[in-house]
MIDOSE-1310 file (N, C-alpha, C; in nm, 2 decimals, decimal comma, always signed):
residues 162
xxxx	+3,47/+1,98/-1,21/+3,35/+2,00/-1,25/+3,25/+1,90/-1,29; +3,15/+1,91/-1,25/+3,06/+1,78/-1,29/+2,99/+1,79/-1,41; +2,99/+1,69/-1,49/+2,93/+1,69/-1,64/+2,78/+1,71/-1,59; +2,70/+1,73/-1,72/+2,55/+1,74/-1,69/+2,52/+1,61/-1,66
xxxx	+2,53/+1,50/-1,74/+2,50/+1,36/-1,69/+2,54/+1,32/-1,52; +2,63/+1,37/-1,51/+2,67/+1,36/-1,32/+2,58/+1,44/-1,26; +2,54/+1,60/-1,28/+2,46/+1,62/-1,23/+2,31/+1,59/-1,19; +2,27/+1,53/-1,34/+2,13/+1,49/-1,32/+2,14/+1,36/-1,24
xxxx	+2,27/+1,29/-1,26/+2,22/+1,16/-1,17/+2,25/+1,16/-1,01; +2,32/+1,29/-0,98/+2,34/+1,28/-0,84/+2,18/+1,36/-0,81; +2,10/+1,44/-0,85/+2,00/+1,52/-0,83/+1,89/+1,42/-0,84; +1,90/+1,30/-0,91/+1,79/+1,22/-0,91/+1,80/+1,13/-0,81
xxxx	+1,92/+1,10/-0,75/+1,95/+0,97/-0,67/+1,85/+0,99/-0,53; +1,85/+1,10/-0,47/+1,77/+1,09/-0,36/+1,58/+1,07/-0,37; +1,52/+1,14/-0,49/+1,40/+1,12/-0,51/+1,35/+0,96/-0,55; +1,49/+0,89/-0,63/+1,49/+0,79/-0,65/+1,44/+0,66/-0,52
xxxx	+1,55/+0,69/-0,42/+1,59/+0,65/-0,27/+1,44/+0,64/-0,25; +1,36/+0,78/-0,21/+1,27/+0,80/-0,15/+1,15/+0,70/-0,22; +1,14/+0,71/-0,33/+1,02/+0,64/-0,42/+1,03/+0,50/-0,38; +1,16/+0,44/-0,39/+1,19/+0,29/-0,37/+1,16/+0,24/-0,26
xxxx	+1,20/+0,33/-0,13/+1,17/+0,30/-0,03/+1,01/+0,29/+0,01; +0,94/+0,37/-0,03/+0,78/+0,38/-0,03/+0,73/+0,28/-0,11; +0,78/+0,25/-0,24/+0,72/+0,13/-0,27/+0,71/+0,02/-0,21; +0,87/-0,01/-0,15/+0,90/-0,19/-0,07/+0,78/-0,18/+0,04
xxxx	+0,78/-0,06/+0,12/+0,70/-0,04/+0,23/+0,53/-0,09/+0,20; +0,48/-0,04/+0,07/+0,35/-0,08/+0,02/+0,35/-0,20/+0,01; +0,47/-0,26/-0,06/+0,43/-0,42/-0,08/+0,41/-0,50/+0,02; +0,50/-0,46/+0,13/+0,46/-0,52/+0,26/+0,32/-0,53/+0,33
xxxx	+0,31/-0,38/+0,33/+0,15/-0,37/+0,39/+0,06/-0,46/+0,28; +0,05/-0,45/+0,15/-0,05/-0,53/+0,08/-0,03/-0,69/+0,11; +0,09/-0,72/+0,12/+0,11/-0,88/+0,15/+0,06/-0,90/+0,35; +0,08/-0,79/+0,40/-0,01/-0,82/+0,54/-0,15/-0,80/+0,51
xxxx	-0,19/-0,75/+0,40/-0,37/-0,75/+0,40/-0,39/-0,91/+0,36; -0,32/-0,97/+0,25/-0,35/-1,10/+0,23/-0,33/-1,19/+0,34; -0,27/-1,17/+0,46/-0,21/-1,26/+0,55/-0,35/-1,22/+0,63; -0,40/-1,10/+0,66/-0,51/-1,08/+0,72/-0,67/-1,14/+0,68
xxxx	-0,64/-1,17/+0,55/-0,75/-1,24/+0,48/-0,72/-1,42/+0,52; -0,61/-1,43/+0,48/-0,57/-1,59/+0,50/-0,59/-1,67/+0,61; -0,51/-1,58/+0,72/-0,55/-1,62/+0,86/-0,69/-1,63/+0,92; -0,78/-1,57/+0,84/-0,93/-1,64/+0,92/-0,98/-1,75/+0,84
xxxx	-0,90/-1,75/+0,74/-1,00/-1,88/+0,68/-0,90/-2,01/+0,66; -0,78/-1,98/+0,69/-0,70/-2,12/+0,72/-0,60/-2,08/+0,81; -0,64/-2,12/+0,98/-0,54/-2,12/+1,09/-0,48/-2,24/+1,07; -0,31/-2,23/+1,12/-0,22/-2,31/+1,11/-0,16/-2,29/+0,99
xxxx	-0,10/-2,44/+0,95/+0,05/-2,47/+0,85/-0,02/-2,39/+0,73; -0,12/-2,40/+0,66/-0,15/-2,35/+0,55/-0,18/-2,22/+0,50; -0,14/-2,13/+0,61/-0,15/-1,99/+0,59/-0,09/-1,91/+0,51; +0,08/-1,96/+0,46/+0,13/-1,91/+0,39/+0,10/-1,94/+0,24
xxxx	+0,06/-2,06/+0,21/+0,03/-2,06/+0,07/-0,10/-2,00/+0,05; -0,21/-2,04/+0,14/-0,30/-1,93/+0,10/-0,29/-1,79/+0,08; -0,21/-1,75/+0,19/-0,13/-1,56/+0,18/-0,11/-1,53/+0,06; -0,01/-1,65/+0,01/+0,03/-1,62/-0,13/-0,03/-1,63/-0,25
xxxx	-0,14/-1,73/-0,25/-0,26/-1,69/-0,36/-0,34/-1,59/-0,33; -0,38/-1,53/-0,21/-0,43/-1,43/-0,21/-0,38/-1,28/-0,23; -0,25/-1,30/-0,25/-0,13/-1,19/-0,25/-0,17/-1,13/-0,38; -0,18/-1,25/-0,50/-0,21/-1,22/-0,62/-0,34/-1,14/-0,66
xxxx	-0,42/-1,15/-0,56/-0,58/-1,07/-0,62/-0,55/-0,94/-0,59; -0,60/-0,85/-0,68/-0,56/-0,71/-0,67/-0,64/-0,62/-0,54; -0,53/-0,55/-0,53/-0,54/-0,48/-0,40/-0,72/-0,42/-0,36; -0,75/-0,38/-0,48/-0,90/-0,33/-0,47/-1,00/-0,45/-0,41
xxxx	-0,99/-0,53/-0,49/-1,03/-0,63/-0,45/-1,02/-0,70/-0,33; -0,88/-0,72/-0,27/-0,88/-0,78/-0,14/-0,92/-0,66/-0,04; -0,93/-0,55/-0,06/-1,00/-0,46/+0,01/-1,15/-0,45/+0,01; -1,24/-0,49/-0,08/-1,37/-0,51/-0,10/-1,36/-0,62/-0,01
xxxx	-1,32/-0,72/-0,01/-1,34/-0,89/+0,05/-1,32/-0,82/+0,18; -1,26/-0,77/+0,24/-1,20/-0,75/+0,40/-1,34/-0,65/+0,44; -1,35/-0,54/+0,37/-1,48/-0,43/+0,43/-1,60/-0,49/+0,42; -1,58/-0,56/+0,32/-1,79/-0,61/+0,30/-1,80/-0,77/+0,36
xxxx	-1,72/-0,85/+0,37/-1,71/-0,99/+0,41/-1,66/-1,01/+0,56; -1,51/-1,00/+0,56/-1,45/-1,04/+0,69/-1,51/-0,96/+0,77; -1,54/-0,79/+0,76/-1,59/-0,71/+0,87/-1,72/-0,79/+0,96; -1,77/-0,89/+0,89/-1,89/-0,93/+0,94/-1,84/-1,03/+1,05
xxxx	-1,76/-1,10/+1,06/-1,69/-1,22/+1,13/-1,55/-1,16/+1,20; -1,49/-1,10/+1,19/-1,39/-1,03/+1,23/-1,42/-0,96/+1,38; -1,34/-1,03/+1,48/-1,40/-0,96/+1,66/-1,34/-0,80/+1,64; -1,27/-0,73/+1,55/-1,28/-0,59/+1,51/-1,34/-0,55/+1,40
xxxx	-1,43/-0,62/+1,36/-1,50/-0,59/+1,22/-1,55/-0,45/+1,19; -1,63/-0,35/+1,30/-1,61/-0,24/+1,28/-1,53/-0,12/+1,24; -1,40/-0,17/+1,27/-1,28/-0,10/+1,25/-1,26/-0,12/+1,12; -1,25/-0,24/+1,05/-1,19/-0,30/+0,91/-1,25/-0,23/+0,81
xxxx	-1,35/-0,15/+0,77/-1,38/-0,08/+0,67/-1,28/+0,05/+0,70; -1,27/+0,11/+0,78/-1,20/+0,24/+0,80/-1,05/+0,20/+0,80; -0,97/+0,14/+0,84/-0,88/+0,04/+0,78/-0,85/+0,01/+0,65; -0,96/-0,01/+0,57/-0,94/-0,08/+0,44/-0,91/+0,08/+0,38
xxxx	-1,00/+0,18/+0,40/-1,03/+0,31/+0,35/-0,85/+0,37/+0,35; -0,83/+0,34/+0,46/-0,66/+0,41/+0,49/-0,58/+0,35/+0,39; -0,58/+0,21/+0,40/-0,48/+0,13/+0,32/-0,48/+0,15/+0,17; -0,63/+0,15/+0,10/-0,65/+0,21/-0,03/-0,58/+0,35/-0,02
xxxx	-0,57/+0,45/+0,07/-0,51/+0,57/+0,02/-0,39/+0,56/-0,02; -0,33/+0,47/+0,08/-0,17/+0,46/+0,06/-0,10/+0,40/-0,07; -0,23/+0,27/-0,09/-0,20/+0,21/-0,21/-0,23/+0,29/-0,35; -0,31/+0,39/-0,32/-0,29/+0,45/-0,45/-0,21/+0,53/-0,47
xxxx	-0,16/+0,58/-0,37/-0,04/+0,69/-0,40/+0,06/+0,60/-0,42; +0,09/+0,47/-0,41/+0,19/+0,38/-0,43/+0,17/+0,34/-0,58; +0,07/+0,32/-0,66/+0,03/+0,31/-0,80/+0,08/+0,46/-0,88; +0,07/+0,57/-0,81/+0,13/+0,67/-0,92/+0,27/+0,67/-0,86
xxxx	+0,32/+0,64/-0,75/+0,47/+0,63/-0,76/+0,54/+0,54/-0,87; +0,48/+0,41/-0,86/+0,53/+0,29/-0,98/+0,49/+0,38/-1,08; +0,38/+0,45/-1,15/+0,37/+0,46/-1,30/+0,37/+0,60/-1,31; +0,39/+0,65/-1,23/+0,43/+0,82/-1,22/+0,55/+0,83/-1,31
xxxx	+0,55/+0,92/-1,38/+0,66/+1,02/-1,43/+0,72/+1,11/-1,35; +0,86/+1,11/-1,28/+0,93/+1,22/-1,20/+0,95/+1,32/-1,27; +0,94/+1,44/-1,25/+0,93/+1,56/-1,31/+1,00/+1,70/-1,21; +1,07/+1,76/-1,23/+1,12/+1,88/-1,16/+0,99/+1,96/-1,15
xxxx	+0,95/+2,00/-1,04/+0,87/+2,13/-0,99/+0,93/+2,22/-0,93; +0,86/+2,32/-0,89/+0,92/+2,44/-0,81/+0,94/+2,36/-0,66; +1,07/+2,39/-0,60/+1,10/+2,34/-0,46/+1,13/+2,21/-0,46; +1,16/+2,11/-0,60/+1,15/+1,97/-0,57/+1,13/+1,90/-0,72
xxxx	+1,08/+1,79/-0,64/+1,04/+1,70/-0,74/+0,89/+1,65/-0,70; +0,82/+1,59/-0,85/+0,71/+1,53/-0,84/+0,70/+1,42/-0,93; +0,61/+1,34/-0,88/+0,54/+1,24/-0,96/+0,41/+1,26/-1,04; +0,42/+1,25/-1,17/+0,30/+1,29/-1,23/+0,26/+1,19/-1,30
xxxx	+0,14/+1,18/-1,32/+0,04/+1,04/-1,40/-0,01/+1,10/-1,54; +0,07/+1,05/-1,65/+0,07/+1,09/-1,77/-0,02/+0,99/-1,86; -0,06/+0,89/-1,80/-0,12/+0,76/-1,88/-0,27/+0,83/-1,86; -0,29/+0,75/-1,98/-0,45/+0,78/-2,00/-0,55/+0,73/-1,90
xxxx	-0,51/+0,63/-1,82/-0,58/+0,58/-1,73/-0,55/+0,67/-1,55; -0,64/+0,72/-1,53/-0,64/+0,78/-1,42/-0,63/+0,70/-1,30; -0,53/+0,73/-1,18/-0,55/+0,69/-1,08/-0,61/+0,75/-0,97; -0,72/+0,66/-0,92/-0,84/+0,73/-0,83/-0,81/+0,65/-0,70
xxxx	-0,87/+0,71/-0,62/-0,90/+0,70/-0,46/-1,05/+0,77/-0,42; -1,12/+0,72/-0,36/-1,27/+0,76/-0,33/-1,31/+0,86/-0,43; -1,28/+0,83/-0,55/-1,39/+0,93/-0,66/-1,26/+1,04/-0,69; -1,16/+1,07/-0,62/-1,03/+1,17/-0,63/-0,94/+1,12/-0,75
xxxx	-0,91/+1,22/-0,85/-0,81/+1,15/-0,94/-0,70/+1,21/-0,88; -0,59/+1,10/-0,87/-0,46/+1,15/-0,79/-0,35/+1,19/-0,96; -0,32/+1,32/-0,96/-0,24/+1,33/-1,12/-0,10/+1,35/-1,06; -0,07/+1,39/-0,94/+0,04/+1,45/-0,89/+0,08/+1,41/-0,75
xxxx	+0,17/+1,33/-0,72/+0,26/+1,34/-0,59/+0,40/+1,39/-0,57; +0,39/+1,47/-0,48/+0,51/+1,55/-0,45/+0,62/+1,46/-0,40; +0,72/+1,45/-0,42/+0,82/+1,35/-0,39/+0,85/+1,41/-0,21; +0,84/+1,49/-0,18/+0,84/+1,55/-0,02/+0,71/+1,49/+0,04
xxxx	+0,64/+1,45/-0,01/+0,49/+1,40/+0,07/+0,53/+1,27/+0,09; +0,61/+1,23/+0,03/+0,62/+1,06/+0,01/+0,68/+1,00/+0,16; +0,77/+1,10/+0,26/+0,78/+0,99/+0,38/+0,66/+1,01/+0,47; +0,57/+1,12/+0,45/+0,47/+1,11/+0,52/+0,40/+0,97/+0,50
xxxx	+0,39/+0,95/+0,37/+0,31/+0,79/+0,31/+0,39/+0,69/+0,38; +0,51/+0,68/+0,34/+0,59/+0,59/+0,41/+0,55/+0,56/+0,53; +0,56/+0,65/+0,64/+0,52/+0,68/+0,78/+0,38/+0,59/+0,79; +0,31/+0,63/+0,70/+0,17/+0,60/+0,72/+0,17/+0,42/+0,67
xxxx	+0,22/+0,42/+0,59/+0,25/+0,26/+0,56/+0,31/+0,16/+0,65; +0,41/+0,22/+0,71/+0,45/+0,15/+0,82/+0,33/+0,12/+0,93; +0,29/+0,24/+0,97/+0,18/+0,20/+1,09/+0,08/+0,13/+1,04; +0,00/+0,13/+0,91/-0,08/+0,04/+0,84/-0,06/-0,08/+0,86
xxxx	+0,09/-0,13/+0,83/+0,12/-0,27/+0,83/+0,15/-0,31/+0,99; +0,16/-0,25/+1,07/+0,14/-0,29/+1,19/+0,01/-0,32/+1,26; -0,08/-0,22/+1,24/-0,22/-0,23/+1,24/-0,28/-0,39/+1,21; -0,23/-0,41/+1,05/-0,28/-0,50/+0,95/-0,24/-0,63/+1,01
xxxx	-0,12/-0,66/+1,09/-0,07/-0,72/+1,15/-0,14/-0,76/+1,27; -0,15/-0,69/+1,38/-0,24/-0,71/+1,47/-0,37/-0,75/+1,43; -0,44/-0,69/+1,33/-0,56/-0,75/+1,31/-0,56/-0,89/+1,26; -0,48/-0,92/+1,19/-0,42/-1,06/+1,11/-0,45/-1,14/+1,24
xxxx	-0,36/-1,11/+1,35/-0,35/-1,20/+1,48/-0,52/-1,25/+1,56; -0,54/-1,13/+1,54/-0,68/-1,16/+1,60/-0,79/-1,25/+1,50; -0,76/-1,23/+1,36/-0,82/-1,32/+1,27/-0,78/-1,47/+1,31; -0,64/-1,49/+1,31/-0,64/-1,62/+1,35/-0,66/-1,64/+1,48
xxxx	-0,66/-1,56/+1,59/-0,74/-1,64/+1,71/-0,90/-1,68/+1,70; -0,95/-1,58/+1,63/-1,09/-1,59/+1,63/-1,11/-1,73/+1,54; -1,06/-1,76/+1,45/-1,02/-1,86/+1,34/-1,02/-2,02/+1,45; -0,92/-1,99/+1,50/-0,90/-2,10/+1,59/-0,97/-2,15/+1,68
xx	-1,09/-2,05/+1,77/-1,21/-2,09/+1,81/-1,31/-2,15/+1,77; -1,29/-2,12/+1,63/-1,43/-2,17/+1,56/-1,45/-2,34/+1,50
Protein backbone atom coordinates (compact mmCIF):
# COMPACT_ATOMS: atom_id res chain seq x y z
CA UNK A 1 0.00 0.00 0.00
CA UNK A 2 1.28 3.50 -0.92
CA UNK A 3 1.92 6.10 1.71
CA UNK A 4 0.23 9.51 1.25
CA UNK A 5 3.61 10.97 0.26
CA UNK A 6 4.06 8.34 -2.48
CA UNK A 7 0.54 8.95 -3.77
CA UNK A 8 1.14 12.69 -3.99
CA UNK A 9 4.53 12.18 -5.67
CA UNK A 10 3.06 9.82 -8.27
CA UNK A 11 0.02 11.95 -8.99
CA UNK A 12 2.09 15.12 -9.48
CA UNK A 13 4.78 13.52 -11.68
CA UNK A 14 2.85 13.69 -14.96
CA UNK A 15 1.75 17.34 -14.64
CA UNK A 16 5.32 18.35 -13.78
CA UNK A 17 6.65 16.55 -16.85
CA UNK A 18 4.10 18.25 -19.10
CA UNK A 19 4.83 21.67 -17.57
CA UNK A 20 8.60 21.18 -17.78
CA UNK A 21 8.45 20.14 -21.43
CA UNK A 22 6.33 23.20 -22.23
CA UNK A 23 8.73 25.58 -20.47
CA UNK A 24 11.72 24.13 -22.35
CA UNK A 25 9.90 24.44 -25.70
CA UNK A 26 9.06 28.06 -24.90
CA UNK A 27 12.69 28.80 -24.02
CA UNK A 28 13.68 27.51 -27.44
CA UNK A 29 10.99 29.63 -29.07
CA UNK A 30 12.18 32.75 -27.26
CA UNK A 31 15.79 32.04 -28.26
CA UNK A 32 14.75 31.69 -31.90
CA UNK A 33 13.02 35.05 -31.62
CA UNK A 34 16.38 36.50 -30.56
CA UNK A 35 17.99 34.92 -33.60
CA UNK A 36 15.33 36.44 -35.84
CA UNK A 37 16.44 39.90 -34.72
CA UNK A 38 20.17 39.24 -34.62
CA UNK A 39 20.33 37.62 -38.05
CA UNK A 40 18.82 40.69 -39.65
CA UNK A 41 21.22 43.11 -38.02
CA UNK A 42 24.40 41.01 -38.04
CA UNK A 43 24.81 38.46 -40.82
CA UNK A 44 27.81 36.18 -40.53
CA UNK A 45 29.97 35.06 -37.64
CA UNK A 46 28.84 37.58 -34.99
CA UNK A 47 25.22 36.36 -35.01
CA UNK A 48 25.64 34.09 -31.99
CA UNK A 49 27.04 36.85 -29.77
CA UNK A 50 24.33 39.34 -30.72
CA UNK A 51 21.66 36.66 -30.40
CA UNK A 52 22.80 35.95 -26.83
CA UNK A 53 22.72 39.65 -25.98
CA UNK A 54 19.25 40.07 -27.50
CA UNK A 55 18.07 36.96 -25.65
CA UNK A 56 18.52 38.87 -22.38
CA UNK A 57 15.93 41.45 -23.48
CA UNK A 58 12.44 40.75 -22.07
CA UNK A 59 10.19 38.84 -24.49
CA UNK A 60 7.62 41.65 -24.64
CA UNK A 61 10.24 44.18 -25.74
CA UNK A 62 11.68 41.80 -28.34
CA UNK A 63 8.20 41.24 -29.71
CA UNK A 64 7.60 44.98 -29.88
CA UNK A 65 10.87 45.53 -31.79
CA UNK A 66 10.03 42.74 -34.24
CA UNK A 67 6.46 43.92 -34.83
CA UNK A 68 7.18 47.64 -35.07
CA UNK A 69 10.67 47.89 -36.54
CA UNK A 70 11.80 44.68 -38.19
CA UNK A 71 8.47 44.36 -40.01
CA UNK A 72 9.39 47.50 -41.98
CA UNK A 73 12.46 45.83 -43.51
CA UNK A 74 11.89 42.09 -43.41
CA UNK A 75 10.90 40.34 -46.68
CA UNK A 76 7.85 38.90 -44.88
CA UNK A 77 7.26 42.05 -42.84
CA UNK A 78 3.48 41.91 -43.14
CA UNK A 79 3.47 38.47 -41.46
CA UNK A 80 5.58 39.54 -38.48
CA UNK A 81 2.95 41.33 -36.33
CA UNK A 82 0.60 38.31 -36.48
CA UNK A 83 3.52 35.97 -35.80
CA UNK A 84 4.59 38.04 -32.79
CA UNK A 85 1.01 37.99 -31.50
CA UNK A 86 0.94 34.18 -31.66
CA UNK A 87 4.32 33.94 -29.91
CA UNK A 88 3.04 36.33 -27.22
CA UNK A 89 0.05 34.08 -26.53
CA UNK A 90 2.31 31.07 -26.00
CA UNK A 91 4.85 32.95 -23.87
CA UNK A 92 2.11 34.42 -21.64
CA UNK A 93 1.02 30.88 -20.86
CA UNK A 94 4.66 29.95 -20.27
CA UNK A 95 4.81 32.72 -17.67
CA UNK A 96 1.74 31.28 -15.99
CA UNK A 97 3.30 27.80 -16.10
CA UNK A 98 6.50 29.09 -14.51
CA UNK A 99 4.92 31.31 -11.85
CA UNK A 100 1.61 29.56 -11.25
CA UNK A 101 0.75 27.21 -8.43
CA UNK A 102 -0.22 23.65 -9.37
CA UNK A 103 -3.62 22.83 -7.89
CA UNK A 104 -6.07 19.99 -8.22
CA UNK A 105 -9.29 20.86 -10.04
CA UNK A 106 -12.22 18.79 -11.22
CA UNK A 107 -10.88 16.37 -13.80
CA UNK A 108 -7.16 17.05 -13.33
CA UNK A 109 -4.79 19.85 -12.48
CA UNK A 110 -4.46 23.53 -13.22
CA UNK A 111 -1.85 26.20 -12.80
CA UNK A 112 -3.27 29.21 -11.02
CA UNK A 113 -1.77 32.65 -10.75
CA UNK A 114 -1.96 33.60 -7.09
CA UNK A 115 0.49 36.50 -7.39
CA UNK A 116 -0.51 40.11 -6.94
CA UNK A 117 0.83 40.90 -10.43
CA UNK A 118 -1.53 39.58 -13.12
CA UNK A 119 -0.26 37.83 -16.24
CA UNK A 120 -1.81 39.51 -19.26
CA UNK A 121 -2.07 38.89 -22.95
CA UNK A 122 -4.01 41.24 -25.24
CA UNK A 123 -5.62 42.91 -22.27
CA UNK A 124 -6.91 39.57 -21.01
CA UNK A 125 -5.81 38.46 -17.56
CA UNK A 126 -4.66 34.84 -17.46
CA UNK A 127 -5.49 33.41 -14.05
CA UNK A 128 -5.62 29.69 -14.80
CA UNK A 129 -4.16 27.21 -17.25
CA UNK A 130 -5.42 23.65 -17.26
CA UNK A 131 -2.59 21.13 -17.45
CA UNK A 132 -4.66 19.21 -20.01
CA UNK A 133 -4.35 22.26 -22.34
CA UNK A 134 -0.56 22.47 -22.11
CA UNK A 135 0.17 19.83 -24.81
CA UNK A 136 -1.80 21.97 -27.29
CA UNK A 137 0.31 25.00 -26.34
CA UNK A 138 3.47 22.87 -26.58
CA UNK A 139 2.57 21.96 -30.17
CA UNK A 140 1.98 25.63 -30.91
CA UNK A 141 5.42 26.47 -29.46
CA UNK A 142 7.01 23.83 -31.73
CA UNK A 143 5.17 25.19 -34.79
CA UNK A 144 6.11 28.79 -34.00
CA UNK A 145 9.74 27.84 -33.39
CA UNK A 146 9.91 26.38 -36.90
CA UNK A 147 8.19 29.44 -38.34
CA UNK A 148 10.56 31.75 -36.45
CA UNK A 149 13.56 29.84 -37.81
CA UNK A 150 12.19 30.23 -41.34
CA UNK A 151 11.73 33.97 -40.81
CA UNK A 152 15.24 34.25 -39.30
CA UNK A 153 16.74 32.60 -42.37
CA UNK A 154 14.93 35.13 -44.57
CA UNK A 155 16.30 37.89 -42.31
CA UNK A 156 19.82 36.63 -42.79
CA UNK A 157 19.41 36.38 -46.57
CA UNK A 158 17.96 39.90 -46.74
CA UNK A 159 20.76 41.34 -44.59
CA UNK A 160 23.40 39.64 -46.73
CA UNK A 161 22.00 41.39 -49.82
CA UNK A 162 22.16 44.83 -48.20
